[in-house]
C-alpha positions in Angstrom: 20.3 37.2 -9.6 19.3 33.8 -10.9 15.7 32.8 -11.2 14.6 29.2 -11.1 11.1 28.1 -12.0 9.7 25.9 -9.2 8.8 22.3 -10.1 6.9 22.7 -13.3 4.7 20.1 -15.0 5.9 18.7 -18.3 3.5 20.8 -20.4 4.5 24.1 -18.9 8.2 23.1 -19.1 8.2 22.7 -22.9 5.5 25.3 -23.7 6.9 28.4 -22.3 9.2 28.1 -19.3 12.3 27.0 -21.1 12.0 29.9 -23.6 11.7 32.5 -20.8 14.6 34.5 -19.3 14.9 32.3 -16.2 18.3 30.7 -15.4 16.9 27.3 -14.7 14.3 24.9 -13.3 14.0 23.5 -9.8 12.9 19.9 -9.7 11.7 18.2 -6.5 11.4 14.4 -6.3 10.4 12.0 -3.5 12.8 9.3 -2.4 10.0 6.7 -3.1 10.5 7.4 -6.8 13.8 5.7 -6.6 13.4 2.9 -4.1 12.9 -0.7 -5.2 13.2 -3.0 -2.3 16.7 -2.7 -1.0 18.0 -1.1 -4.2 17.8 2.2 -6.0 16.5 2.6 -9.6 15.0 5.0 -12.1 17.9 7.4 -12.5 16.7 8.3 -16.0 13.7 10.1 -14.4 16.1 12.8 -13.5 18.7 12.5 -16.3 16.1 12.8 -19.1 14.6 15.9 -17.5 18.0 17.5 -16.9 19.0 16.8 -20.5 15.7 18.3 -21.8 16.3 21.5 -19.7 19.9 21.7 -20.9 18.8 21.5 -24.5 17.2 24.9 -23.9 20.3 26.3 -22.4 19.0 26.2 -18.8 20.3 24.7 -15.6 18.6 22.3 -13.2 18.3 22.7 -9.4 17.5 19.4 -7.7 16.1 18.1 -4.4 15.1 14.7 -3.1 12.6 14.7 -0.2 12.7 11.8 2.3 10.6 11.8 5.5 7.0 11.1 4.9 7.6 10.0 1.3 9.9 7.0 2.1 7.1 4.4 1.6 6.1 1.2 3.2 9.1 -0.9 2.0 11.5 1.6 3.5 9.6 1.8 6.8 9.9 -2.0 7.1 13.6 -1.6 7.2 14.1 1.3 9.6 12.7 2.6 12.9 10.1 5.4 12.5 7.6 7.4 14.5 4.1 8.4 13.7 2.9 12.0 14.3 -0.4 13.8 13.5 0.7 17.4 13.0 -1.1 20.7 12.5 2.1 22.7 12.6 3.2 21.4 9.2 6.2 22.6 7.2 6.2 25.9 9.0 2.5 26.7 8.8 -0.5 26.1 11.1 -3.1 24.0 9.3 -6.7 23.4 10.6 -6.6 19.9 9.3 -4.2 17.5 11.0 -1.6 15.8 8.7 -0.6 12.2 9.6 3.0 11.3 8.8 5.5 8.6 9.4 9.0 9.9 9.9 12.2 7.9 10.0 14.4 8.0 13.1 17.1 9.7 11.1 19.9 9.6 13.6 20.0 5.8 13.5 23.3 4.6 12.0 21.7 2.4 9.4 19.5 5.2 8.2 22.5 7.5 7.7 24.3 4.7 5.8 21.2 4.4 3.6 21.2 8.1 2.8 24.9 8.0 2.0 24.5 5.0 -0.3 21.7 6.7 -2.1 23.7 9.9 -2.7 26.6 7.7 -4.0 24.2 6.1 -6.4 22.7 9.4 -7.4 26.1 11.0 -8.0 27.3 8.1 -10.2 24.1 8.1 -12.2 24.1 11.9 -12.8 27.7 12.1 -13.8 26.9 12.4 -17.5 24.7 15.5 -16.8 26.4 16.8 -13.7 27.6 20.0 -15.5 24.0 20.9 -16.2 23.1 20.8 -12.5 23.4 24.2 -10.8 22.8 23.1 -7.2 21.4 20.3 -5.1 19.3 20.8 -1.9 20.5 18.9 1.1 18.0 16.1 1.7 17.8 13.1 4.1 16.0 14.8 6.9 12.9 16.3 5.3 9.2 15.8 6.0 7.1 16.4 2.8 9.1 19.3 1.3 12.8 20.0 0.9 13.1 22.0 4.2 15.4 20.4 6.8 13.2 19.9 9.8 12.0 17.4 12.4 8.2 17.1 13.0 7.5 18.0 16.6 3.7 17.8 17.4 1.3 15.0 17.8 -2.4 15.9 17.8 -3.6 12.3 17.7 -5.2 12.5 21.2 -5.5 16.2 21.8 -6.5 19.5 20.3 -4.3 21.6 22.6 -1.1 22.9 21.0 0.9 22.7 24.2 -0.2 19.1 24.8 0.6 18.2 21.2 4.2 19.5 21.6 4.6 17.4 24.7 3.1 14.3 23.0 5.5 14.8 20.1 8.5 15.2 22.3 7.7 12.0 24.3 7.6 10.0 21.0 11.0 11.3 20.1 12.4 10.6 23.5 11.1 7.1 23.3 13.2 6.7 20.2 16.4 7.9 21.8 16.3 11.6 20.7 19.0 14.0 21.9 19.9 17.3 20.4 23.5 16.0 20.0 22.4 13.0 18.0 20.4 15.4 15.7 23.4 17.6 15.2 25.7 14.6 14.5 23.1 13.2 12.0 22.8 16.5 10.1 26.6 16.8 9.9 27.0 13.3 8.6 24.3 13.8 5.9 25.7 17.2 4.9 29.2 15.5 4.7 27.8 12.9 2.4 26.4 15.5 0.1 29.8 17.3 0.1 31.7 14.1 -0.6 29.5 12.8 -3.4 28.9 16.2 -5.1 32.2 18.0 -4.3 32.0 20.5 -7.2 28.3 21.1 -7.1 26.7 23.9 -5.0 24.8 22.4 -2.0 21.9 24.3 -0.4 20.5 23.8 3.1 16.9 24.9 3.2 16.3 26.0 6.8 13.5 27.3 9.0 14.9 30.3 10.8 13.3 29.9 14.2 12.8 27.0 16.5 9.6 25.6 15.0 11.4 22.9 13.2 12.5 21.0 16.3 10.9 19.0 19.2 10.5 20.6 22.6 13.4 18.8 24.1 16.4 20.6 25.7 20.0 19.8 25.6 19.7 17.9 28.9 17.1 15.5 27.3 14.0 16.9 29.1 10.8 18.1 27.6 10.7 21.9 27.7 8.5 24.8 26.7 8.5 25.7 23.0 10.3 28.9 23.7 13.1 27.1 25.5 14.0 24.5 22.9 17.4 24.7 21.4 17.8 26.3 18.0 19.6 23.5 16.2 19.4 25.6 13.0 22.3 27.7 14.4 24.4 24.6 14.7 23.7 23.6 11.1 24.6 27.1 9.9 27.9 26.9 11.7 28.7 23.6 10.1 27.8 24.9 6.7 30.1 27.9 7.2 33.1 25.6 7.7 33.0 24.3 4.1 33.0 25.8 0.6 30.2 25.4 -1.9 27.4 25.4 0.7 24.7 28.1 0.9 21.4 28.4 2.9 17.9 28.9 1.7 15.0 30.8 3.3 11.5 30.2 2.1 8.5 32.5 2.2 10.2 35.6 0.6 7.9 38.6 0.1 8.5 42.2 -0.6 8.6 43.0 3.1 9.4 39.7 5.0 12.7 40.0 6.8 15.4 37.3 6.5 16.1 35.6 9.9 19.0 37.4 11.7 21.0 34.2 12.1 20.9 33.7 8.3 22.1 37.2 7.6 24.8 37.1 10.3 26.2 33.8 8.9 27.7 35.6 5.8 26.7 32.6 3.7 25.2 33.2 0.2 21.4 33.3 0.5 18.9 31.5 -1.7 15.1 32.2 -1.6 11.8 30.8 -2.6 8.9 33.2 -3.0 6.1 32.8 -0.5 3.7 30.4 -2.2 0.7 31.8 -0.4 1.2 35.3 -1.7 3.1 34.7 -5.0 1.8 31.4 -6.5 -0.8 33.5 -8.3 -1.2 36.8 -10.2 0.5 39.7 -8.4 1.3 43.2 -9.6 4.7 44.3 -10.8 5.5 46.4 -7.8 4.9 43.5 -5.5 7.0 41.1 -7.5 9.9 43.5 -8.0 9.7 44.4 -4.3 10.4 40.8 -3.4 13.3 40.7 -5.8 14.8 43.8 -4.3 14.3 42.4 -0.8 16.3 39.3 -1.7 19.1 41.5 -3.2 19.3 43.5 0.0 20.0 40.3 1.9 22.8 38.8 -0.1 20.3 36.9 -2.3 21.8 34.9 -5.2 18.7 33.2 -6.6 15.0 33.1 -6.2 12.6 30.3 -7.0 9.5 31.7 -8.7 6.2 30.3 -9.8 4.2 30.0 -13.0 2.3 33.2 -12.9 5.5 35.1 -12.0 7.2 34.0 -15.2 4.1 34.5 -17.4 3.4 38.0 -16.1 6.8 39.5 -15.1 9.5 38.2 -17.6 10.5 41.8 -18.1 11.4 42.2 -14.4 13.2 38.8 -14.4 15.2 40.0 -17.4 16.0 43.2 -15.7 17.8 41.5 -12.8 19.4 38.4 -14.3 
């Protein structure tokens, strides 16, 4: 089992994380860090950090989040929709979250993602052997999970109406489930082509919550009747080597979605931030590790307190 420390700040990184028994460090950046007008810049933000981590004998896991972090300049170039969500990144929040989100199946957007990945791959070539894996980006909201925001609470407090409002906005922008599938395949293909020898990870939401309430015939439907596009992404990942899938919200008891297990793909996990991004006892932490191992787990992303308090357990399973 490999353990990766999740997105540390600079002080924690040099003070104790890199001297711990973890395998590596997971770094998450937003695309806005690298956009300058129509060009890409600041590759040294990543290279310098990868080099620092490598100096301690550790590997880097990398993700670039697009979606709500694209920035004003980007949104002036591509179509986007605006949604006010409560069901945000797989959790139900009491406070609505306003986001812009690019219409990611537009051809020009897909070309932009591909050109960024080409730039990224060239820039990281000097340190590519120190990168353990890369999360598949291009269609994220505010985290690295692949999902499509699907509610709009701007004019309503009712969940059912918010789903319908969100679906109407996507339909107004030409949404079909087939366009979504094609866009994901194109973006995954770009990751494969530009990082052929690097492990790629698709971080997926197991159920249907990551998708608008629009059926394959292009009509608004009930939440329970929306297609599970995740299954299509899993099938595409299975067709190629060097691709795995990630499930978030690992606990000592939470089950891995059946479609993930049935895929036969290697599994990668992040501990549930709500329950583990704080002090927990050894039984709880070790229980989560064992749960991952039971479900073909290859690595776990852990948090600061986990490394500080349970290095002995991490060392036991590395």
